[in-house]
C-alpha positions as CSV (number, residue, x, y, z in Angstrom):
1,X,-180.1,35.2,289.0
2,X,-180.9,32.8,286.3
3,X,-179.3,33.4,282.9
4,X,-181.4,33.2,279.8
5,X,-179.8,31.0,277.2
6,X,-180.0,32.5,273.7
7,X,-180.3,30.2,270.8
8,X,-179.2,31.0,267.3
9,X,-181.7,30.3,264.4
10,X,-181.1,27.1,262.5
11,X,-180.0,27.7,259.0
12,X,-179.8,25.3,256.1
13,X,-176.2,25.2,254.8
14,X,-175.9,26.1,251.2
15,X,-173.5,24.7,248.6
16,X,-169.9,25.5,249.2
17,X,-168.9,25.9,245.6
18,X,-169.8,28.6,243.1
19,X,-170.9,25.9,240.6
20,X,-173.2,24.4,243.2
21,X,-174.7,27.9,244.1
22,X,-175.3,28.8,240.4
23,X,-176.8,25.4,239.8
24,X,-179.0,25.8,242.9
25,X,-180.1,29.2,241.7
26,X,-181.0,27.9,238.3
27,X,-182.9,25.0,239.9
28,X,-184.9,27.4,242.1
29,X,-185.8,29.6,239.2
30,X,-186.8,26.6,237.1
31,X,-188.8,25.2,240.0
32,X,-190.7,28.4,240.3
33,X,-191.5,28.4,236.6
34,X,-192.4,24.7,236.6
35,X,-194.7,25.2,239.6
36,X,-196.4,28.2,238.0
37,X,-196.9,26.4,234.7
38,X,-198.0,23.1,236.3
39,X,-200.5,25.0,238.5
40,X,-201.8,26.9,235.5
41,X,-202.1,23.8,233.4
42,X,-204.0,21.9,236.0
43,X,-206.4,24.8,236.7
44,X,-207.1,25.1,233.0
45,X,-207.6,21.4,232.7
46,X,-210.0,21.3,235.7
47,X,-212.0,24.2,234.2
48,X,-212.1,22.4,230.8
49,X,-213.3,19.2,232.4
50,X,-216.0,21.1,234.3
51,X,-217.1,22.7,231.0
52,X,-217.3,19.3,229.4
53,X,-219.4,17.9,232.2
54,X,-221.8,20.9,232.0
55,X,-222.0,20.6,228.2
56,X,-222.9,16.9,228.6
57,X,-225.6,17.7,231.1
58,X,-227.1,20.4,228.9
59,X,-227.1,18.0,225.9
60,X,-228.8,15.1,227.8
61,X,-231.4,17.4,229.5
62,X,-232.2,19.0,226.1
63,X,-232.5,15.6,224.5
64,X,-234.9,14.3,227.2
65,X,-236.9,17.5,227.0
66,X,-237.4,17.0,223.3
67,X,-239.2,13.7,224.0
68,X,-241.8,15.4,226.3
69,X,-245.2,16.7,225.2
70,X,-247.2,19.1,227.3
71,X,-251.0,19.0,227.3
72,X,-253.4,21.9,227.6
73,X,-254.3,20.9,231.1
74,X,-250.7,21.1,232.2
75,X,-249.9,17.4,232.0
76,X,-246.7,15.9,230.5
77,X,-246.6,13.0,228.2
78,X,-243.3,11.1,227.8
79,X,-242.7,9.6,224.4
80,X,-240.2,6.8,225.0
81,X,-237.8,6.5,222.1
82,X,-236.4,3.1,221.1
83,X,-233.3,2.0,223.1
84,X,-233.4,4.9,225.5
85,X,-231.6,3.1,228.3
86,X,-228.5,5.3,227.9
87,X,-230.7,8.4,227.7
88,X,-232.7,7.6,230.9
89,X,-229.6,7.0,233.0
90,X,-229.3,9.8,235.5
91,X,-232.5,11.6,234.3
92,X,-235.4,12.8,236.5
93,X,-238.6,14.1,235.0
94,X,-240.9,16.1,237.2
95,X,-244.4,17.4,236.6
96,X,-244.6,20.2,239.0
97,X,-243.0,18.8,242.2
98,X,-244.0,15.2,241.4
99,X,-241.5,12.9,239.8
100,X,-243.0,11.0,236.9
101,X,-239.7,9.2,236.1
102,X,-237.0,8.6,238.6
103,X,-233.7,6.5,238.0
104,X,-232.0,4.3,240.6
105,X,-229.7,6.5,242.5
106,X,-228.3,7.0,246.0
107,X,-230.6,8.7,248.5
108,X,-228.5,11.9,248.7
109,X,-228.6,12.3,245.0
110,X,-232.4,11.7,245.0
111,X,-232.9,14.4,247.5
112,X,-230.7,16.9,245.6
113,X,-232.7,16.2,242.4
114,X,-236.0,16.7,244.2
115,X,-234.8,20.1,245.4
116,X,-234.2,21.1,241.8
117,X,-237.9,20.4,240.8
118,X,-239.5,23.6,239.7
119,X,-236.2,25.3,238.8
120,X,-234.7,25.9,235.5
121,X,-231.1,26.1,234.1
122,X,-229.5,25.5,237.5
123,X,-226.2,23.6,238.3
124,X,-225.4,22.0,241.6
125,X,-223.1,19.3,243.0
126,X,-223.4,16.7,245.7
127,X,-220.6,16.2,248.3
128,X,-219.0,12.9,249.2
129,X,-216.6,10.4,247.8
130,X,-218.8,9.8,244.8
131,X,-219.8,13.3,243.9
132,X,-222.2,14.1,241.1
133,X,-223.1,17.2,239.2
134,X,-226.8,18.0,238.4
135,X,-228.5,20.3,236.0
136,X,-232.2,21.4,235.9
137,X,-233.9,22.3,232.7
138,X,-237.4,23.8,232.8
139,X,-240.2,22.4,230.7
140,X,-242.7,25.1,229.5
141,X,-246.2,24.6,228.1
142,X,-246.8,26.6,225.0
143,X,-250.6,26.2,225.3
144,X,-250.6,28.0,228.7
145,X,-248.6,31.1,227.9
146,X,-245.3,29.4,228.3
147,X,-245.8,28.6,232.0
148,X,-243.3,26.0,233.5
149,X,-245.1,22.8,234.0
150,X,-242.2,20.4,234.6
151,X,-238.5,20.0,235.1
152,X,-235.9,17.7,233.6
153,X,-232.9,17.0,236.0
154,X,-229.8,15.4,234.5
155,X,-226.8,14.1,236.6
156,X,-223.4,12.9,235.8
157,X,-220.8,11.4,238.1
158,X,-217.6,13.4,238.6
159,X,-215.3,10.5,239.5
160,X,-214.0,10.1,235.9
161,X,-213.3,13.8,235.6
162,X,-211.6,14.0,238.9
163,X,-209.6,10.8,238.2
164,X,-208.4,12.4,235.0
165,X,-207.5,15.6,236.8
166,X,-205.6,13.7,239.5
167,X,-203.7,11.7,236.8
168,X,-202.8,14.9,235.0
169,X,-201.6,16.5,238.2
170,X,-199.5,13.5,239.1
171,X,-198.1,13.2,235.6
172,X,-197.2,16.9,235.4
173,X,-195.6,16.7,238.9
174,X,-193.5,13.8,237.8
175,X,-192.6,15.5,234.6
176,X,-191.7,18.6,236.5
177,X,-189.4,16.7,238.9
178,X,-187.7,15.0,236.0
179,X,-187.2,18.4,234.3
180,X,-185.7,19.9,237.5
181,X,-183.3,17.0,237.8
182,X,-182.2,17.4,234.2
183,X,-181.9,21.1,234.5
184,X,-179.8,20.8,237.7
185,X,-177.4,18.3,236.1
186,X,-177.1,20.2,232.9
187,X,-176.6,23.5,234.7
188,X,-173.8,22.0,236.8
189,X,-172.1,20.7,233.8
190,X,-172.4,23.9,231.9
191,X,-171.3,26.1,234.8
192,X,-168.4,23.7,235.5
193,X,-167.3,24.0,231.9
194,X,-167.7,27.8,232.0
195,X,-165.7,28.0,235.3
196,X,-162.9,25.7,234.1
197,X,-160.7,28.7,232.9
198,X,-161.1,30.2,236.4
199,X,-160.0,26.9,238.0
200,X,-157.0,26.9,235.6
201,X,-156.1,30.5,236.7
202,X,-156.4,29.5,240.3
203,X,-154.0,26.6,239.7
204,X,-151.6,28.9,238.0
205,X,-151.7,31.3,240.9
206,X,-151.0,28.5,243.3
207,X,-148.0,27.3,241.3
208,X,-146.7,30.9,241.0
209,X,-147.1,31.5,244.8
210,X,-145.0,28.4,245.5
211,X,-142.2,29.4,243.2
212,X,-142.4,33.2,243.4
213,X,-142.4,33.4,239.7
214,X,-143.0,36.7,237.8
215,X,-145.5,35.3,235.3
216,X,-148.7,37.1,234.6
217,X,-152.1,35.8,233.4
218,X,-152.5,38.1,230.3
219,X,-155.7,38.8,228.4
220,X,-155.0,37.1,225.1
221,X,-157.5,34.3,224.2
222,X,-159.8,34.9,227.2
223,X,-163.4,35.9,227.3
224,X,-164.2,39.5,228.1
225,X,-165.1,38.8,231.7
226,X,-162.0,36.7,232.4
227,X,-159.9,39.1,230.4
228,X,-161.0,41.9,232.8
229,X,-160.3,39.6,235.8
230,X,-156.9,38.6,234.5
231,X,-156.0,42.3,233.9
232,X,-157.1,43.3,237.4
233,X,-155.1,40.3,238.9
234,X,-152.0,41.2,236.9
235,X,-152.3,44.8,238.1
236,X,-152.6,43.6,241.6
237,X,-149.6,41.3,241.2
238,X,-147.6,44.2,239.8
239,X,-148.5,46.4,242.8
240,X,-147.7,43.6,245.2
241,X,-144.4,43.1,243.5
242,X,-143.7,46.8,243.6
243,X,-144.6,47.0,247.3
244,X,-142.4,43.9,248.0
245,X,-139.4,45.5,246.2
246,X,-140.0,48.7,248.1
247,X,-140.1,46.9,251.4
248,X,-137.0,45.0,250.5
249,X,-135.2,48.1,249.6
250,X,-136.4,49.9,252.7
251,X,-135.4,47.0,254.9
252,X,-131.9,47.0,253.3
253,X,-131.7,50.8,253.9
254,X,-132.8,50.4,257.5
255,X,-130.3,47.6,258.0
256,X,-127.6,49.9,256.6
257,X,-128.7,52.8,258.7
258,X,-128.7,50.7,261.9
259,X,-125.4,49.1,260.9
260,X,-123.7,52.5,260.7
261,X,-124.3,53.7,264.3
262,X,-123.8,50.1,265.6
263,X,-120.4,49.9,263.9
264,X,-119.5,53.3,265.4
265,X,-120.5,52.1,268.9
266,X,-118.4,49.0,268.4
267,X,-115.5,50.9,267.1
268,X,-115.6,53.5,269.9
269,X,-115.9,50.8,272.5
270,X,-112.9,48.9,271.0
271,X,-110.9,52.1,271.1
272,X,-111.8,52.8,274.7
273,X,-110.8,49.3,275.8
274,X,-107.8,48.9,273.6
275,X,-105.7,51.6,275.2
276,X,-105.8,54.3,277.8
277,X,-107.2,57.7,276.6
278,X,-107.3,61.1,278.2
279,X,-110.5,62.6,279.6
280,X,-111.2,64.7,276.4
281,X,-110.9,61.7,274.1
282,X,-113.1,59.6,276.5
283,X,-115.8,62.3,276.5
284,X,-115.7,62.5,272.7
285,X,-116.1,58.7,272.5
286,X,-118.9,58.7,275.0
287,X,-120.7,61.4,273.1
288,X,-120.2,59.5,269.8
289,X,-121.6,56.3,271.4
290,X,-124.6,58.2,272.9
291,X,-125.3,59.9,269.5
292,X,-125.2,56.6,267.6
293,X,-127.4,54.9,270.3
294,X,-129.9,57.8,270.0
295,X,-130.0,57.4,266.3
296,X,-130.7,53.7,266.6
297,X,-133.3,54.4,269.2
298,X,-135.1,56.9,267.0
299,X,-135.2,54.5,264.1
300,X,-136.5,51.6,266.2
301,X,-139.1,53.8,268.0
302,X,-140.4,55.0,264.6
303,X,-140.8,51.5,263.3
304,X,-142.5,50.4,266.5
305,X,-144.8,53.4,266.4
306,X,-145.8,52.5,262.9
307,X,-146.6,48.9,263.9
308,X,-148.6,50.2,266.9
309,X,-150.4,52.8,264.8
310,X,-151.5,50.2,262.2
311,X,-152.8,47.8,264.9
312,X,-154.4,50.5,267.1
313,X,-158.2,50.1,267.4
314,X,-158.8,53.5,269.0
315,X,-156.8,56.5,267.6
316,X,-155.4,59.1,269.9
317,X,-155.7,62.9,270.0
318,X,-153.1,65.6,269.7
319,X,-153.2,69.4,269.8
320,X,-150.9,70.3,266.9
321,X,-150.0,73.9,267.8
322,X,-148.9,73.0,271.3
323,X,-146.8,70.1,269.9
324,X,-145.3,72.4,267.3
325,X,-144.3,74.9,269.9
326,X,-142.7,72.2,272.1
327,X,-140.7,71.0,269.1
328,X,-139.7,74.6,268.2
329,X,-138.5,75.2,271.8
330,X,-136.6,71.9,271.9
331,X,-134.9,72.7,268.5
332,X,-133.8,76.1,269.9
333,X,-132.4,74.5,273.0
334,X,-130.5,71.8,271.2
335,X,-129.4,73.9,268.2
336,X,-129.0,77.5,269.4
337,X,-127.4,78.5,266.1
338,X,-130.2,77.2,263.9
339,X,-132.8,79.4,262.3
340,X,-135.8,80.3,264.5
341,X,-139.0,78.4,264.3
342,X,-142.3,80.3,263.9
343,X,-145.6,78.4,264.7
344,X,-148.8,79.7,263.1
345,X,-152.4,78.6,263.2
346,X,-155.3,78.3,265.6
347,X,-156.5,75.4,267.7
348,X,-156.2,72.3,265.5
349,X,-156.6,68.7,266.9
350,X,-155.3,65.7,265.0
351,X,-156.7,62.2,265.4
352,X,-153.4,60.6,266.3
353,X,-151.4,60.2,269.4
354,X,-149.0,63.0,270.4
355,X,-146.0,60.6,270.2
356,X,-146.9,59.6,266.7
357,X,-147.4,63.2,265.5
358,X,-144.0,64.1,267.1
359,X,-142.2,61.3,265.3
360,X,-143.8,62.4,262.0
361,X,-142.9,66.1,262.4
362,X,-139.4,65.7,263.9
363,X,-137.7,64.5,260.7
364,X,-139.3,67.3,258.8
365,X,-138.2,69.9,261.3
366,X,-134.6,68.4,261.3
367,X,-134.6,68.6,257.6
368,X,-135.7,72.2,257.6
369,X,-133.2,73.1,260.3
370,X,-130.3,71.8,258.2
371,X,-131.2,73.9,255.1
372,X,-133.0,77.0,256.5
373,X,-131.2,80.3,256.2
374,X,-133.3,82.8,258.2
375,X,-136.5,81.2,259.4
376,X,-138.5,78.0,259.7
377,X,-142.3,78.1,259.6
378,X,-144.8,75.5,261.0
379,X,-148.4,76.2,260.0
380,X,-151.4,74.2,261.4
381,X,-154.8,74.4,259.7
382,X,-158.1,72.6,259.6
383,X,-159.1,71.4,256.2
384,X,-162.1,69.4,254.9
385,X,-161.7,65.8,256.0
386,X,-158.7,66.3,258.3
387,X,-155.9,68.6,259.4
388,X,-152.7,69.7,257.8
389,X,-149.3,70.8,259.2
390,X,-146.9,72.5,256.8
391,X,-143.2,72.7,257.6
392,X,-141.4,75.2,255.4
393,X,-137.9,76.7,255.2
394,X,-136.2,79.3,253.1
395,X,-133.3,77.2,252.1
396,X,-132.2,76.0,248.6
397,X,-135.2,73.7,248.3
398,X,-135.6,70.3,246.6
399,X,-134.0,70.1,243.2
400,X,-136.6,69.7,240.4
401,X,-135.0,66.5,239.2
402,X,-135.6,64.9,242.6
403,X,-139.1,66.2,243.5
404,X,-141.3,63.6,245.2
405,X,-138.4,61.0,245.0
406,X,-137.0,62.7,248.1
407,X,-139.3,60.4,250.1
408,X,-137.6,57.2,248.8
409,X,-135.3,55.5,251.3
410,X,-131.7,56.5,250.9
411,X,-132.5,59.4,248.6
412,X,-131.1,62.8,249.6
413,X,-131.7,66.1,247.8
414,X,-128.2,67.3,248.4
415,X,-125.8,64.4,248.9
416,X,-122.8,66.6,249.3
417,X,-124.2,68.8,252.1
418,X,-122.0,67.3,254.7
419,X,-124.5,66.1,257.3
420,X,-124.7,62.5,258.4
421,X,-127.5,60.1,257.8
422,X,-128.6,58.0,254.9
423,X,-131.8,59.8,253.9
424,X,-134.3,57.8,255.9
425,X,-136.0,60.5,257.9
426,X,-138.5,61.6,255.3
427,X,-139.2,58.0,254.2
428,X,-139.9,56.9,257.8
429,X,-142.0,60.0,258.4
430,X,-144.2,59.3,255.4
431,X,-144.4,55.6,256.3
432,X,-145.7,56.5,259.8
433,X,-148.1,59.2,258.5
434,X,-149.7,56.6,256.1
435,X,-149.9,54.1,258.9
436,X,-151.9,56.7,260.9
437,X,-154.4,57.3,258.0
438,X,-152.6,60.4,256.5
439,X,-149.8,61.2,254.1
440,X,-146.9,63.6,253.5
441,X,-146.3,65.4,250.2
442,X,-143.9,68.0,248.8
443,X,-145.9,71.2,248.1
444,X,-144.8,73.8,245.5
445,X,-143.0,76.7,247.1
446,X,-141.5,79.9,245.5
447,X,-138.4,79.6,247.7
448,X,-137.1,76.8,249.9
449,X,-139.0,73.6,250.6
450,X,-142.5,73.0,252.0
451,X,-143.6,69.6,253.3
452,X,-147.3,69.2,254.1
453,X,-148.5,66.6,256.5
454,X,-152.1,65.5,256.3
455,X,-153.6,63.7,259.3
456,X,-157.2,62.6,260.3
457,X,-159.0,65.1,262.4
458,X,-159.4,64.5,266.1
């Protein structure tokens, strides 16, 4: 089977700089106006030249008609004035259809003048390289009830008028091109001068990016547009600096969290190899090593899940009530003395993979298990624009002086509660939820703590 080759349409590349684009835009706008004005001027000039030619023909025909005398029998007598050579050039005098005076003229012009015999106040033109315009004026006999007895036909060559029109068109075109060139150069110079502060800001940003300096552009002494741009850039730089500090802090906390179980694994391994230990001590060391390895595995899997979630092109799907019941059953099996977990809500589907939703909810459920007194509640609900999962406990709750800061890496609401960990569970859960297009927030609660996870709908 023969393949059809598709071709992309050819495009004219435009200027690569903003100054070039603005100058080109000004050039196009000016060219349109110049073309409009040039066309209007030449049309008006052509009409004016035509009117002058018609006025000249009327004047000459009327002057010749004034030299004619009509007789009662319908005859015409021509009274020749002195020095009438200029007046007779291009003039035909007809008595009826018969020419009584005829100038020397080309054959085509003669035939056109003969056709005008017997007509009155009629304009016509001849075609060809040497075109002429003709005008017929009727000669009336006052002795015979004003009946037309003759015709005066005047002609004038159009070459001088057309030469003047062509010269005016060429001159206006040259003037327009010169004007466009000047406008383009002036526009580039003006735009370049206007954009010079932007180039200076770009050079400053390049220097700051190399040195990592904390300088800001500021709005003092800048035009309103550049002041607004500088303020927005400064705000963006502040946000980037804040995100960078947060990432650095979180990386340090993660390093500390990974270092702790790793150090415990190394210590327990050294103790096992340094001397012989009984079976009970060996089992305790093995359990400590397994617990530390599991902690490291959870942290690494959460970070990997975040990276995969950010780069995933197609989100997954997860039935939240079924997942919540599985987590509740697992919590009851692993921690039989913990408060029972109650799952509420109908069929709710989230637009994330089950593994991602599990790693988001597990730290919240572990946190509730540590502080709950009698019960833990997981509520699933469909809300406008997504789904929500609320994990609540009836424990002491989050102190008011901590509040939303409980999501910061390393921050613990009750540092002296005695459980291990460095306070990274909630921070990692929020990080993963935001990577999936959702978020986690601490909701107001009359007793205990209530964390609400918002995720996209499936």
